[in-house]
C-alpha positions as a printed NumPy array, in Angstrom:
array([[ -22.595, -167.147,   90.75 ],
       [ -20.867, -168.898,   88.241],
       [ -23.425, -167.682,   85.324],
       [ -23.344, -163.957,   86.863],
       [ -19.512, -164.388,   85.999],
       [ -20.173, -166.045,   82.419],
       [ -22.461, -163.491,   82.139],
       [ -20.008, -160.536,   82.712],
       [ -17.875, -162.582,   80.92 ],
       [ -19.82 , -162.606,   77.857],
       [ -20.162, -158.653,   78.457],
       [ -16.97 , -157.515,   78.601],
       [ -15.921, -160.041,   75.34 ],
       [ -18.687, -158.914,   73.928],
       [ -17.593, -155.082,   74.225],
       [ -14.15 , -155.271,   72.884],
       [ -14.978, -157.67 ,   69.331],
       [ -17.925, -157.414,   67.586],
       [ -18.136, -160.898,   67.278],
       [ -16.396, -162.843,   70.135],
       [ -14.745, -166.519,   69.814],
       [ -15.978, -169.897,   71.678],
       [ -14.74 , -173.149,   71.894],
       [ -16.774, -175.961,   70.318],
       [ -15.817, -179.964,   70.741],
       [ -14.401, -180.613,   67.802],
       [ -16.6  , -184.299,   66.578],
       [ -19.962, -185.416,   64.606],
       [ -22.622, -185.44 ,   67.812],
       [ -20.691, -181.602,   69.151],
       [ -24.075, -179.738,   69.374],
       [ -23.338, -177.061,   71.75 ],
       [ -20.812, -173.586,   71.522],
       [ -18.768, -172.644,   75.491],
       [ -17.812, -169.359,   76.314],
       [ -14.935, -170.808,   78.158],
       [ -12.399, -174.034,   77.086],
       [ -13.044, -174.72 ,   80.291],
       [ -16.728, -175.323,   80.707],
       [ -18.096, -177.623,   82.287],
       [ -19.717, -178.793,   79.706],
       [ -16.861, -180.028,   77.655],
       [ -15.033, -182.126,   80.212],
       [ -15.901, -185.346,   78.039],
       [ -15.276, -184.012,   74.514],
       [ -13.408, -187.112,   73.042],
       [ -11.759, -184.792,   70.67 ],
       [ -10.017, -181.26 ,   70.105],
       [ -11.522, -178.397,   71.359],
       [ -11.477, -176.077,   69.136],
       [ -12.074, -172.007,   69.184],
       [ -14.445, -170.202,   66.677],
       [ -15.719, -167.086,   66.194],
       [ -19.649, -167.247,   67.605],
       [ -21.054, -166.24 ,   64.479],
       [ -19.397, -169.61 ,   62.982],
       [ -20.224, -171.531,   65.682],
       [ -24.594, -170.679,   64.997],
       [ -23.766, -171.019,   60.535],
       [ -22.89 , -174.985,   62.096],
       [ -26.242, -174.807,   64.191],
       [ -24.824, -174.94 ,   67.466],
       [ -26.541, -173.311,   70.41 ],
       [ -25.147, -172.493,   73.532],
       [ -24.289, -174.933,   77.057],
       [ -26.66 , -175.796,   79.205],
       [ -23.942, -174.269,   81.722],
       [ -23.688, -171.19 ,   80.276],
       [ -27.407, -170.667,   79.272]])
């Protein structure tokens, strides 16, 4: 159910924006991007959670969080 909600949110966001915002844990070891700031994958973030565009996240080599895959 959660994956369906996240997919719906992603589709909704992308229909209004060519490049949706995503969230990153701004630490040296952060490797994933997240569509929601309260994603389970960000719970252990020890740094600042920042908002960037999906394009920026991919340019930094980030991949989608496993909880949102």
